[in-house]
N, C-alpha and C positions, 0 to 999 in steps of 0.2 A: 488327440483332436482333444482332452481335457486338459492338457497343458497350454493349447493355443487359447481356447477360453479363459484361462486363469492368467496368464499375459496379458491379454484385452482388457479384459475388466480391469485390472491393475493400474492399465496403461490408462482407460479411460476417470480411474477415480484419482489420481494424480492429475490429471487434464483437470477436472473438475477444483479440485481444490487452492491449482495455484492461477494466480491472476496477471497479466502483466497492463503497463502500461507506458507508454514510450516518447519520447521529448517530441517537440513540431517536426526537427529535422530527423527524428526517426535512429539518432544516432546512441541516445540514453537508450536503455530501456531498464525497468525496474519490473522485477517477480517476485511476488508478492503470496504465502503460502502460508500453514497453519501445520506444524508437525503432525506426528501420530497424537501427541497429548494434548493438542488444540495451543501449542505457542507458538504466538507469530512471527515469521523468520520473511527476511527480504534478501534480496542479492542486487546487484547492480553489472550492467555490462554497457561499456561503451567501446563504438564498434565493434561488437561483439567478443568482447574481451574484457574478461573479468576486472572489475576496479573495487568492489568492493564486493567481499565472498560472505557466502550464505552468514546473516548474521540475527542471532534476535532481541527481540523487541518485549517490550513489558517495564513496569512499575511498580516498585518494593514500598508501598503506604506505612509510613510510621505506624498507624493508628489502627486502618479500615484491612490486612494484609495486602495480599498478593497480586496486581492484574500481570501476571508473564503465561501462565497458563490455562489448562480446561476452556476454552475461548471455540465458540462454532462460529462460521461464517452467516449474516441473515441476510446482506444483500451486500451485492457493487451495484456502485455509479461510476460513470464516466463520462466528462464533457471538457470541451473544447473551449478556452477563449483564446479570443485574439484581436485586443482594442488596443485603443491610445489615449493617455489621458494627461491633463493639465496642472503640472505639481504649481504651488503655492511661489516657493521660492524654489532658486536653484538655478544649478546650473543650463539645463535643458526645458525647451517650452514644450515638448512632446514626449510621453514614454510609454515605450510600448510594451504591451502585457501581454504576451504567448506564452502557453502552456496546455500542456492536457495534465489533467485531475481524474485520479482515482480516488472514490471514499468507501472505505472495506468498514460498512455497519458490524458489529462484533457483541454477540452476549456470550458472556461468562456464567458458565453454568452453575459452580458453585457459590457466588454471590450473586447472582443475577441481573449484575452489572450490564447497562448496553455501552459501548465503546462506538466512536466511527474513529477510522485510523485515514488521515487526508496525504496524499501524496500528488505532489506538483511537478510534474517533468518540465524543466525549462530546457532551452539551448545550452547552459551555461550551468544552471546545477537541479539539487534535489529538494527541497524541504518537504520536510513531513511534519505532522503533530498529532497525537492525542487529543481526544473533544470527548468527555462523559457527554453523552447526550442527555441528561438526565440537568445538567446546569447549562448548555447551552441551545 
């Protein structure tokens, strides 16, 4: 009985740390989590097959130190965008903007920095960026 409880808590802990977002077609899935030492990691699947294996995220700053570990997740938000816009110039008169977004708010305990990682899942690609919440 004790083994069952321990395994259940371990699985529950993994599920709390790991977050996913899918493309609008649901064919592309991105998983995000933190390692044991608070390093942001992600992987990507296309039709349930891995296309980006587990990869570390981080930035090493020349003057201010390291933004690659000691993070904790403060919050996670998701939203869907499906809109059309008209460019001023170009070959197309309407451009469709359809994606699912996940914003992961992180805090680094060693430096008290707060950073947002923004993942946008389109059907064609997966852009993401780091955004320091102190400056934006």
